[in-house]
DRENTORKOL-3810 file (N, C-alpha, C; in nm, 4 decimals):
REM DRENTORKOL-3810
@n.u->-2.6635; n.v->11.2054; n.w->-0.9507; ca.u->-2.6764; ca.v->11.1215; ca.w->-0.8335; c.u->-2.8079; c.v->11.0452; c.w->-0.8407
@n.u->-2.7988; n.v->10.9177; n.w->-0.8191; ca.u->-2.9170; ca.v->10.8327; ca.w->-0.8247; c.u->-2.9870; c.v->10.8305; c.w->-0.6893
@n.u->-3.1187; n.v->10.8327; n.w->-0.6939; ca.u->-3.1956; ca.v->10.8298; ca.w->-0.5696; c.u->-3.2181; c.v->10.6857; c.w->-0.5224
@n.u->-3.1917; n.v->10.5900; n.w->-0.6087; ca.u->-3.2134; ca.v->10.4503; ca.w->-0.5742; c.u->-3.0804; c.v->10.3827; c.w->-0.5454
@n.u->-3.0790; n.v->10.3000; n.w->-0.4446; ca.u->-2.9578; ca.v->10.2257; ca.w->-0.4116; c.u->-2.9474; c.v->10.1043; c.w->-0.5019
@n.u->-2.8288; n.v->10.0769; n.w->-0.5457; ca.u->-2.8067; ca.v->9.9562; ca.w->-0.6244; c.u->-2.8063; c.v->9.8378; c.w->-0.5297
@n.u->-2.8734; n.v->9.7330; n.w->-0.5706; ca.u->-2.8758; ca.v->9.6158; ca.w->-0.4854; c.u->-2.7421; c.v->9.5426; c.w->-0.4948
@n.u->-2.7027; n.v->9.4857; n.w->-0.3848; ca.u->-2.5784; ca.v->9.4094; ca.w->-0.3847; c.u->-2.6051; c.v->9.2726; c.w->-0.4455
@n.u->-2.5082; n.v->9.2172; n.w->-0.5148; ca.u->-2.5287; ca.v->9.0857; ca.w->-0.5758; c.u->-2.5499; c.v->8.9787; c.w->-0.4680
@n.u->-2.6288; n.v->8.8792; n.w->-0.5027; ca.u->-2.6580; ca.v->8.7713; ca.w->-0.4094; c.u->-2.5301; c.v->8.6966; c.w->-0.3743
@n.u->-2.5172; n.v->8.6615; n.w->-0.2477; ca.u->-2.3992; ca.v->8.5890; ca.w->-0.2040; c.u->-2.4188; c.v->8.4385; c.w->-0.2175
@n.u->-2.5426; n.v->8.3957; n.w->-0.2350; ca.u->-2.5690; ca.v->8.2537; ca.w->-0.2534; c.u->-2.6736; c.v->8.2363; c.w->-0.3628
@n.u->-2.6771; n.v->8.1160; n.w->-0.4178; ca.u->-2.7717; ca.v->8.0836; ca.w->-0.5240; c.u->-2.8535; c.v->7.9649; c.w->-0.4761
@n.u->-2.9845; n.v->7.9691; n.w->-0.5018; ca.u->-3.0745; ca.v->7.8628; ca.w->-0.4573; c.u->-3.1238; c.v->7.7847; c.w->-0.5783
@n.u->-3.1241; n.v->7.6524; n.w->-0.5647; ca.u->-3.1738; ca.v->7.5629; ca.w->-0.6679; c.u->-3.2848; c.v->7.4755; c.w->-0.6106
@n.u->-3.3877; n.v->7.4485; n.w->-0.6913; ca.u->-3.4918; ca.v->7.3521; ca.w->-0.6566; c.u->-3.4508; c.v->7.2184; c.w->-0.7166
@n.u->-3.4410; n.v->7.1173; n.w->-0.6312; ca.u->-3.4028; ca.v->6.9831; ca.w->-0.6743; c.u->-3.5293; c.v->6.8983; c.w->-0.6761
@n.u->-3.5700; n.v->6.8523; n.w->-0.7935; ca.u->-3.6917; ca.v->6.7733; ca.w->-0.8079; c.u->-3.6579; c.v->6.6256; c.w->-0.8178
@n.u->-3.7395; n.v->6.5437; n.w->-0.7514; ca.u->-3.7186; ca.v->6.3993; ca.w->-0.7482; c.u->-3.8257; c.v->6.3281; c.w->-0.8292
@n.u->-3.8006; n.v->6.2005; n.w->-0.8603; ca.u->-3.8939; ca.v->6.1237; ca.w->-0.9433; c.u->-4.0257; c.v->6.0939; c.w->-0.8728
@n.u->-4.0313; n.v->6.1059; n.w->-0.7403; ca.u->-4.1567; ca.v->6.0822; ca.w->-0.6674; c.u->-4.2277; c.v->6.2133; c.w->-0.6314
@n.u->-4.2013; n.v->6.3195; n.w->-0.7069; ca.u->-4.2656; ca.v->6.4514; ca.w->-0.6970; c.u->-4.2239; c.v->6.5321; c.w->-0.5745
@n.u->-4.1202; n.v->6.4912; n.w->-0.5041; ca.u->-4.0691; ca.v->6.5723; ca.w->-0.3934; c.u->-3.9798; c.v->6.6819; c.w->-0.4490
@n.u->-3.9655; n.v->6.7886; n.w->-0.3706; ca.u->-3.8765; ca.v->6.8986; ca.w->-0.4064; c.u->-3.7939; c.v->6.9346; c.w->-0.2838
@n.u->-3.6651; n.v->6.9495; n.w->-0.3032; ca.u->-3.5751; ca.v->6.9960; ca.w->-0.1977; c.u->-3.5016; c.v->7.1181; c.w->-0.2511
@n.u->-3.4449; n.v->7.1951; n.w->-0.1619; ca.u->-3.3742; ca.v->7.3158; ca.w->-0.2036; c.u->-3.2273; c.v->7.3054; c.w->-0.1683
@n.u->-3.1444; n.v->7.3512; n.w->-0.2599; ca.u->-2.9996; ca.v->7.3448; ca.w->-0.2472; c.u->-2.9438; c.v->7.4861; c.w->-0.2539
@n.u->-2.8641; n.v->7.5244; n.w->-0.1529; ca.u->-2.7990; ca.v->7.6547; ca.w->-0.1506; c.u->-2.6533; c.v->7.6360; c.w->-0.1882
@n.u->-2.6060; n.v->7.7185; n.w->-0.2801; ca.u->-2.4647; ca.v->7.7181; ca.w->-0.3171; c.u->-2.4105; c.v->7.8571; c.w->-0.2860
@n.u->-2.3094; n.v->7.8615; n.w->-0.2003; ca.u->-2.2567; ca.v->7.9898; ca.w->-0.1539; c.u->-2.1659; c.v->8.0590; c.w->-0.2546
@n.u->-2.1135; n.v->7.9862; n.w->-0.3497; ca.u->-2.0223; ca.v->8.0446; ca.w->-0.4482; c.u->-2.0966; c.v->8.0635; c.w->-0.5814
@n.u->-2.1356; n.v->8.1875; n.w->-0.6153; ca.u->-2.2096; ca.v->8.2097; ca.w->-0.7397; c.u->-2.1336; c.v->8.1671; c.w->-0.8655
@n.u->-2.0015; n.v->8.1664; n.w->-0.8612; ca.u->-1.9232; ca.v->8.1255; ca.w->-0.9784; c.u->-1.9468; c.v->7.9776; c.w->-1.0095
@n.u->-1.9587; n.v->7.8948; n.w->-0.9067; ca.u->-1.9849; ca.v->7.7523; ca.w->-0.9274; c.u->-2.1275; c.v->7.7281; c.w->-0.9758
@n.u->-2.2179; n.v->7.8181; n.w->-0.9435; ca.u->-2.3587; ca.v->7.8003; ca.w->-0.9774; c.u->-2.3863; c.v->7.8200; c.w->-1.1263
@n.u->-2.2911; n.v->7.8707; n.w->-1.2011; ca.u->-2.3119; ca.v->7.8942; ca.w->-1.3436; c.u->-2.2889; c.v->7.7696; c.w->-1.4277
@n.u->-2.2270; n.v->7.6683; n.w->-1.3718; ca.u->-2.1972; ca.v->7.5454; ca.w->-1.4456; c.u->-2.2919; c.v->7.4346; c.w->-1.4007
@n.u->-2.3784; n.v->7.3892; n.w->-1.4914; ca.u->-2.4787; ca.v->7.2874; ca.w->-1.4567; c.u->-2.4150; c.v->7.1572; c.w->-1.4101
@n.u->-2.3022; n.v->7.1213; n.w->-1.4681; ca.u->-2.2361; ca.v->6.9964; ca.w->-1.4297; c.u->-2.1868; c.v->7.0036; c.w->-1.2855
@n.u->-2.1316; n.v->7.1173; n.w->-1.2469; ca.u->-2.0824; ca.v->7.1342; ca.w->-1.1105; c.u->-2.1987; c.v->7.1338; c.w->-1.0119
@n.u->-2.3101; n.v->7.1977; n.w->-1.0475; ca.u->-2.4279; ca.v->7.1990; ca.w->-0.9602; c.u->-2.4786; c.v->7.0563; c.w->-0.9392
@n.u->-2.4797; n.v->6.9779; n.w->-1.0452; ca.u->-2.5221; ca.v->6.8380; ca.w->-1.0346; c.u->-2.4295; c.v->6.7596; c.w->-0.9419
@n.u->-2.2993; n.v->6.7804; n.w->-0.9550; ca.u->-2.2036; ca.v->6.7120; ca.w->-0.8682; c.u->-2.2203; c.v->6.7546; c.w->-0.7219
@n.u->-2.2459; n.v->6.8818; n.w->-0.6994; ca.u->-2.2670; ca.v->6.9317; ca.w->-0.5631; c.u->-2.3931; c.v->6.8692; c.w->-0.5041
@n.u->-2.4992; n.v->6.8581; n.w->-0.5844; ca.u->-2.6236; ca.v->6.7974; ca.w->-0.5365; c.u->-2.6011; c.v->6.6515; c.w->-0.4972
@n.u->-2.5285; n.v->6.5771; n.w->-0.5774; ca.u->-2.4997; ca.v->6.4362; ca.w->-0.5456; c.u->-2.4161; c.v->6.4259; c.w->-0.4171
@n.u->-2.3191; n.v->6.5154; n.w->-0.4030; ca.u->-2.2355; ca.v->6.5145; ca.w->-0.2826; c.u->-2.3189; c.v->6.5472; c.w->-0.1586
@n.u->-2.4136; n.v->6.6404; n.w->-0.1720; ca.u->-2.5002; ca.v->6.6750; ca.w->-0.0599; c.u->-2.5919; c.v->6.5585; c.w->-0.0233
@n.u->-2.6324; n.v->6.4793; n.w->-0.1232; ca.u->-2.7120; ca.v->6.3594; ca.w->-0.0956; c.u->-2.6303; c.v->6.2595; c.w->-0.0148
@n.u->-2.5061; n.v->6.2408; n.w->-0.0524; ca.u->-2.4201; ca.v->6.1463; ca.w->0.0183; c.u->-2.3948; c.v->6.1901; c.w->0.1619
@n.u->-2.3845; n.v->6.3223; n.w->0.1848; ca.u->-2.3647; ca.v->6.3754; ca.w->0.3200; c.u->-2.4924; c.v->6.3697; c.w->0.4026
@n.u->-2.6069; n.v->6.3624; n.w->0.3362; ca.u->-2.7337; ca.v->6.3603; ca.w->0.4076; c.u->-2.8037; c.v->6.4949; c.w->0.4122
@n.u->-2.7475; n.v->6.5967; n.w->0.3476; ca.u->-2.8102; ca.v->6.7291; ca.w->0.3464; c.u->-2.9316; c.v->6.7338; c.w->0.2543
@n.u->-2.9288; n.v->6.6536; n.w->0.1491; ca.u->-3.0430; ca.v->6.6408; ca.w->0.0581; c.u->-3.0990; c.v->6.5002; c.w->0.0739
@n.u->-3.2309; n.v->6.4851; n.w->0.0578; ca.u->-3.2911; ca.v->6.3525; ca.w->0.0715; c.u->-3.2428; c.v->6.2550; c.w->-0.0356
@n.u->-3.2425; n.v->6.1275; n.w->-0.0009; ca.u->-3.2088; ca.v->6.0219; ca.w->-0.0964; c.u->-3.3184; c.v->6.0123; c.w->-0.2009
@n.u->-3.2862; n.v->5.9602; n.w->-0.3162; ca.u->-3.3828; ca.v->5.9415; ca.w->-0.4237; c.u->-3.3214; c.v->5.9781; c.w->-0.5567
@n.u->-3.3968; n.v->5.9532; n.w->-0.6618; ca.u->-3.3508; ca.v->5.9823; ca.w->-0.7964; c.u->-3.3837; c.v->6.1268; c.w->-0.8316
@n.u->-3.2815; n.v->6.2053; n.w->-0.8591; ca.u->-3.3005; ca.v->6.3461; ca.w->-0.8967; c.u->-3.3384; c.v->6.3505; c.w->-1.0446
@n.u->-3.4523; n.v->6.4142; n.w->-1.0741; ca.u->-3.4961; ca.v->6.4253; ca.w->-1.2130; c.u->-3.4561; c.v->6.5581; c.w->-1.2756
@n.u->-3.4535; n.v->6.6649; n.w->-1.1955; ca.u->-3.4121; ca.v->6.7948; ca.w->-1.2492; c.u->-3.3642; c.v->6.8862; c.w->-1.1383
@n.u->-3.2803; n.v->6.9797; n.w->-1.1771; ca.u->-3.2308; ca.v->7.0832; ca.w->-1.0863; c.u->-3.2515; c.v->7.2155; c.w->-1.1576
@n.u->-3.3270; n.v->7.3046; n.w->-1.0945; ca.u->-3.3614; ca.v->7.4317; ca.w->-1.1585; c.u->-3.3239; c.v->7.5477; c.w->-1.0667
@n.u->-3.2591; n.v->7.6471; n.w->-1.1238; ca.u->-3.2197; ca.v->7.7650; ca.w->-1.0466; c.u->-3.3435; c.v->7.8445; c.w->-1.0060
@n.u->-3.3509; n.v->7.8795; n.w->-0.8774; ca.u->-3.4638; ca.v->7.9565; ca.w->-0.8262; c.u->-3.4244; c.v->8.1022; c.w->-0.8083
@n.u->-3.3096; n.v->8.1254; n.w->-0.7465; ca.u->-3.2621; ca.v->8.2621; ca.w->-0.7221; c.u->-3.1126; c.v->8.2639; c.w->-0.7285
END
């Protein structure tokens, strides 16, 4: 019997979205399966920009934070 509890897997994944003017925004993706594909993450970020959830501007990089 283990004395330590196993942590539950994260239900969401956080990405740092960097812009060409040195701004950083954060993007939450609730489906960890989608977070494994960089192309899908990029498409989600663009869609969030169009909805207004992420700021407008040129995205230079997207990096997984958690």
